[in-house]
NUDREN-534191 format. One record per residue (C-alpha): x, y, z. Coordinates in steps of 0.1 Angstrom, whole numbers, padded with zeros to 4 digits, always signed. Layout:
<atoms>
XYZ;...
</atoms>
This chain:
<atoms>
-0280-0096+0107;-0289-0109+0142;-0257-0129+0142;-0237-0098+0132;-0254-0077+0159;-0246-0104+0185;-0209-0104+0173;-0206-0067+0177;-0222-0067+0212;-0199-0095+0223;-0168-0076+0211;-0180-0043+0226;-0182-0023+0193;-0209-0006+0174;-0225-0019+0143;-0208-0007+0111;-0227+0025+0101;-0247+0027+0069;-0232+0059+0055;-0227+0075+0021;-0190+0075+0026;-0168+0045+0033;-0142+0069+0047;-0166+0079+0075;-0165+0043+0087;-0127+0045+0090;-0122+0082+0097;-0097+0075+0125;-0078+0051+0102;-0079+0077+0074;-0063+0103+0096;-0037+0079+0110;-0029+0066+0075;-0024+0102+0063;+0000+0108+0092;+0018+0075+0086;+0022+0082+0048;+0034+0118+0055;+0059+0104+0080;+0069+0077+0055;+0076+0105+0031;+0097+0122+0057;+0115+0089+0061;+0123+0090+0024;+0134+0126+0027;+0157+0116+0055;+0171+0088+0033;+0175+0113+0004;+0193+0138+0026;+0217+0112+0040;+0222+0089+0010;+0209+0106-0021;+0208+0084-0051;+0243+0069-0044;+0254+0033-0046;+0250+0030-0008;+0214+0042-0012;+0208+0015-0038;+0224-0010-0014;+0199+0000+0014;+0170-0001-0010;+0178-0037-0021;+0186-0048+0015;+0152-0035+0027;+0134-0048-0004;+0142-0085+0003;+0126-0089+0038;+0099-0065+0027;+0090-0089-0001;+0085-0117+0023;+0065-0094+0046;+0040-0087+0018;+0039-0123+0008;+0034-0140+0041;+0021-0113+0064;+0000-0087+0048;-0012-0110+0019;-0021-0138+0042;-0040-0117+0066;-0060-0099+0039;-0068-0130+0018;-0071-0158+0043;-0070-0149+0080;-0097-0122+0082;-0125-0142+0063;-0117-0173+0083;-0116-0155+0117;-0148-0137+0108;-0165-0171+0104;-0154-0182+0139;-0167-0149+0154;-0200-0152+0137;-0203-0188+0149;-0201-0175+0184;-0181-0204+0200;-0154-0187+0221;-0135-0219+0228;-0131-0227+0191;-0121-0191+0185;-0094-0192+0212;-0081-0225+0199;-0079-0212+0163;-0060-0181+0174;-0036-0201+0194;-0029-0226+0166;-0025-0200+0140;-0002-0179+0162;+0019-0210+0168;+0021-0219+0131;+0029-0183+0121;+0056-0179+0147;+0073-0212+0137;+0071-0206+0100;+0083-0170+0101;+0113-0180+0124;+0124-0205+0098;+0121-0180+0070;+0141-0153+0089;+0169-0178+0097;+0170-0190+0061;+0170-0154+0048;+0200-0144+0070;+0219-0175+0059;+0211-0171+0022;+0216-0133+0019;+0249-0137-0001;+0230-0159-0026;+0200-0135-0030;+0219-0102-0032;+0237-0109-0065;+0204-0111-0083;+0203-0073-0080;+0239-0067-0090;+0272-0067-0071;+0277-0030-0065;+0284-0025-0027;+0279-0063-0024;+0293-0067+0011;+0274-0038+0026;+0242-0050+0009;+0246-0085+0024;+0253-0070+0058;+0222-0047+0057;+0200-0075+0044;+0210-0098+0073;+0206-0069+0097;+0170-0061+0087;+0157-0097+0080;+0143-0100+0116;+0120-0071+0107;+0099-0098+0089;+0092-0116+0123;+0081-0084+0140;+0059-0072+0112;+0042-0107+0108;+0031-0106+0144;+0019-0070+0139;-0001-0082+0109;-0017-0110+0130;-0028-0085+0156;-0041-0062+0129;-0061-0090+0114;-0078-0097+0148;-0086-0060+0154;-0098-0053+0119;-0121-0083+0120;-0140-0066+0148;-0140-0032+0131;-0112-0018+0153;-0089+0001+0129;-0071+0028+0149;-0044+0008+0166;-0033-0008+0133;-0033+0027+0117;-0011+0040+0145;+0014+0012+0144;+0031+0024+0111;+0033+0059+0126;+0055+0045+0153;+0077+0026+0127;+0083+0058+0107;+0090+0080+0138;+0115+0055+0152;+0132+0050+0118;+0136+0088+0113;+0148+0094+0148;+0174+0066+0146;+0186+0078+0112;+0194+0113+0125;+0206+0104+0160;+0227+0074+0153;+0243+0080+0119;+0273+0098+0134;+0280+0067+0154;+0276+0040+0127;+0299+0031+0099;+0275+0047+0074;+0240+0063+0076;+0224+0032+0060;+0231+0012+0091;+0215+0038+0113;+0183+0037+0092;+0184-0001+0094;+0185+0000+0132;+0154+0022+0131;+0136-0002+0109;+0142-0031+0133;+0132-0011+0164;+0101+0003+0146;+0090-0031+0135;+0092-0044+0170;+0071-0015+0183;+0046-0019+0155;+0036-0053+0170;+0040-0041+0206;+0016-0012+0204;-0013-0034+0191;-0010-0062+0216;-0028-0043+0245;-0058-0035+0222;-0061-0072+0212;-0061-0083+0249;-0085-0055+0259;-0110-0070+0234;-0110-0102+0254;-0090-0123+0229;-0066-0147+0246;-0043-0173+0229;-0012-0193+0237;+0014-0215+0220;+0004-0251+0212;+0023-0280+0197;+0031-0276+0160;+0012-0308+0152;-0019-0295+0169;-0016-0262+0152;-0014-0278+0117;-0044-0301+0125;-0067-0272+0136;-0096-0268+0111;-0091-0230+0111;-0054-0232+0104;-0061-0256+0076;-0088-0233+0062;-0063-0204+0062;-0036-0224+0046;-0060-0236+0018;-0068-0199+0011;-0032-0189+0014;-0019-0214-0012;-0033-0197-0043;-0027-0163-0027;+0010-0170-0022;+0013-0178-0059;-0004-0145-0068;+0015-0125-0043;+0047-0142-0054;+0041-0131-0089;+0034-0096-0077;+0065-0095-0056;+0086-0109-0084;+0076-0078-0102;+0096-0059-0076;+0126-0083-0077;+0129-0084-0115;+0122-0047-0119;+0148-0038-0093;+0174-0061-0108;+0168-0046-0142;+0169-0011-0128;+0201-0016-0109;+0218-0028-0141;+0206+0004-0159;+0228+0027-0138;+0237+0040-0104;+0207+0058-0087;+0180+0042-0108;+0168+0019-0080;+0167+0047-0055;+0149+0071-0078;+0122+0045-0084;+0119+0040-0046;+0115+0078-0041;+0089+0079-0068;+0070+0050-0054;+0070+0066-0020;+0052+0096-0035;+0027+0073-0052;+0022+0053-0019;+0015+0085-0001;-0014+0093-0025;-0026+0056-0025;-0024+0049+0012;-0046+0076+0026;-0076+0065+0005;-0071+0031-0013;-0056+0013+0016;-0080+0028+0041;-0110+0019+0020;-0098-0016+0013;-0090-0022+0050;-0124-0009+0062;-0143-0027+0034;-0129-0062+0038;-0146-0072+0071;-0179-0057+0060;-0178-0075+0027;-0169-0108+0044;-0200-0104+0066;-0223-0096+0036;-0208-0126+0017;-0213-0151+0046;-0249-0139+0051;-0255-0139+0013;-0265-0102+0014;-0253-0096-0022;-0273-0064-0026;-0253-0047+0002;-0221-0063-0010;-0225-0048-0044;-0236-0014-0031;-0206-0012-0008;-0182-0022-0036;-0197+0003-0060;-0193+0031-0035;-0157+0022-0030;-0149+0021-0068;-0166+0055-0074;-0148+0071-0045;-0115+0059-0058;-0122+0075-0092;-0132+0107-0075;-0099+0109-0056;-0072+0093-0078;-0080+0107-0112;-0077+0144-0101;-0046+0136-0081;-0030+0120-0112;-0037+0149-0134;-0024+0175-0110;+0007+0154-0102;+0016+0151-0139;+0018+0188-0142;+0033+0197-0108;+0055+0166-0104;+0089+0184-0107;+0078+0210-0082;+0067+0183-0057;+0100+0164-0060;+0121+0196-0056;+0101+0207-0026;+0103+0174-0008;+0136+0159-0017;+0161+0184-0032;+0190+0193-0009;+0222+0179+0006;+0229+0146-0012;+0198+0149-0035;+0209+0172-0063;+0198+0181-0099;+0206+0146-0112;+0185+0130-0085;+0156+0153-0093;+0157+0143-0130;+0160+0106-0123;+0131+0107-0098;+0109+0128-0121;+0115+0104-0150;+0101+0076-0129;+0073+0096-0112;+0056+0107-0144;+0051+0071-0154;+0043+0058-0120;+0015+0084-0114;-0001+0075-0147;-0010+0041-0132;-0023+0055-0099;-0060+0049-0106;-0055+0013-0117;-0032+0004-0088;-0058+0019-0064;-0086-0001-0080;-0066-0033-0075;-0064-0025-0038;-0102-0024-0037;-0112-0052-0060;-0089-0079-0046;-0105-0077-0011;-0139-0082-0028;-0127-0116-0039;-0111-0124-0006;-0144-0116+0012;-0159-0145-0008;-0131-0169+0001;-0119-0166-0035;-0082-0162-0035;-0077-0180-0069;-0091-0151-0091;-0067-0124-0078;-0040-0150-0082;-0048-0155-0119;-0049-0118-0124;-0016-0113-0106;+0002-0139-0127;-0011-0122-0159;+0000-0088-0146;+0035-0102-0137;+0040-0115-0173;+0030-0081-0187;+0052-0061-0164;+0084-0082-0168;+0080-0083-0206;+0076-0045-0208;+0103-0037-0182;+0128-0058-0201;+0119-0042-0233;+0118-0006-0220;+0146-0004-0194;+0175+0002-0219;+0159+0030-0239;+0139+0047-0210;+0159+0037-0179;+0138+0042-0147;+0110+0056-0167;+0107+0024-0187;+0105+0003-0154;+0078+0027-0140;+0058+0026-0172;+0058-0012-0173;+0045-0012-0137;+0016+0012-0146;+0006-0008-0177;+0007-0041-0158;-0015-0025-0131;-0041-0016-0158;-0038-0052-0171;-0044-0065-0136;-0075-0043-0132;-0089-0055-0165;-0083-0092-0156;-0100-0087-0122;-0131-0071-0137;-0134-0099-0163;-0131-0125-0135;-0155-0105-0113;-0181-0105-0141;-0178-0142-0145;-0181-0147-0108;-0215-0129-0109;-0228-0149-0139;-0219-0123-0165;-0246-0099-0153;-0223-0070-0142;-0226-0050-0175;-0248-0022-0159;-0226-0021-0128;-0194-0017-0148;-0209+0007-0173;-0219+0031-0145;-0184+0029-0131;-0169+0037-0165;-0192+0067-0169;-0181+0081-0135;-0144+0076-0145;-0150+0094-0178;-0166+0123-0160;-0138+0126-0136;-0112+0125-0164;-0130+0154-0183;-0134+0175-0152;-0098+0170-0141;-0085+0180-0175;-0106+0212-0174;-0095+0220-0139;-0059+0220-0150;-0065+0251-0172;-0060+0277-0144;-0030+0258-0131;-0013+0259-0166;-0023+0295-0170;-0008+0308-0137;+0020+0283-0131;+0049+0304-0145;+0036+0336-0131;+0032+0322-0096;+0067+0306-0097;+0083+0339-0106;+0062+0360-0082;+0070+0338-0051;+0106+0335-0061;+0108+0373-0058;+0088+0379-0027;+0104+0351-0007;+0139+0364-0014;+0150+0331-0029;+0140+0309+0001;+0139+0276-0018;+0114+0258+0004;+0089+0286+0006;+0092+0296-0031;+0082+0260-0040;+0056+0254-0013;+0035+0285-0019;+0030+0282-0057;+0023+0245-0052;-0003+0253-0026;-0020+0281-0046;-0022+0260-0078;-0036+0231-0057;-0063+0254-0045;-0071+0266-0080;-0073+0231-0093;-0094+0218-0064;-0117+0248-0065;-0123+0244-0102;-0129+0207-0099;-0153+0212-0069;-0173+0238-0090;-0176+0214-0119;-0188+0186-0097;-0214+0209-0080;-0227+0221-0114;-0229+0184-0126;-0248+0173-0095;-0273+0202-0098;-0278+0193-0135;-0283+0156-0126;-0310+0165-0100;-0327+0189-0123;-0329+0164-0152;-0340+0136-0128;
</atoms>
């Protein structure tokens, strides 16, 4: 702990607080993530308004998907699994010269590698696009080439984020996606009258936003005293830190590749299932990501540097307590959200997306996917928490094994269900594969701890069961008053579509949350009394 205290003094930040809530440690990040996810939703609303679920919308979705896959593979995945634990080791060692050399070498390698990938992606776009079908082929190729440099900008942004998160500075990396979404939305509305089609205006916003996402974090990195420069590629590859990162990345890339192949194959299957299916899946996933991002991503981001510290100092008691708190918090949040969303999904979609190019058919397509996506919310959130627990121990192989298994489950189910269920079948396959991934991670985690995690996992399961029962009970007033509230507000708002949807959704949410909070309060009082 003395090493940890010295590290925090040197970097000018406070020790991570010992609190009952992980969210308190990242309150600023939680707020910024909420803003970012809401803006991300508005970005999808903008896309829905300008493109709907048309063939052009599918073309943009595919074009953005391809560089985004590489981003998750080489930027976010590498930073989470390999860079932060390695960089944390250099910080705890306390040798500023070695730390500076590592940052310089890794920045050199990352810049060179990503530049090669971007150039190859632009060149090979006509070969990649046909995997997803040939509808709007030329426009999809153009948009893909246009947005591929986004990978370079976002990779540097992820590098800066890894540095800042390692010293428990989360706000700048939380603010960066806010900039991305604001710029994308602004470009879409301001530029679409002047471009060949609205998709190109949105693509310009993606590029500009990606650049700014890196630029806004740079001053905070330098303000913390971190300095680095470009070196020769040979020196970069020979640096012990770079080699350590690459050793950790190797299995991670396999696991992340399996995970990203889920998106590729699922999108290819969906595009062949009919026009608008790909876009409806993307709108549905955006809603799911809004619910995931504020809590699961925040908790995982805040938790990883702390778990890495506990693992390197062999403080396994604190390691397990922090992980247990995160898992219980995820159940407390995602299970009620899932139940409420299953009942009010159509109202949510109509409120947020319906209008202009997003008509009744688009609502039905999106709802078909959303009902099955939201069913897997809890498991996907768990995976965002459990995987960093392995990365903190420099174990990237276990999540890789789980990811490959999950990939096999998803592709088999998606191929089986896409014809009879269309987008719903693809969404259901993703949710089931998420549950399979969770099960595999828990089995591997149990083995990692010598098979003595029975009590730990049993308590987590009891908490999950309690939240499931309470959430089901809390739905009773929602189901009871739903139709009455819809009719009432339709009348008093004189048919204003936005208000007539927003008000009943808000009131039923209050009824649901109030009932759930009452049940939790009674349960806690009963637990204290019996104890």
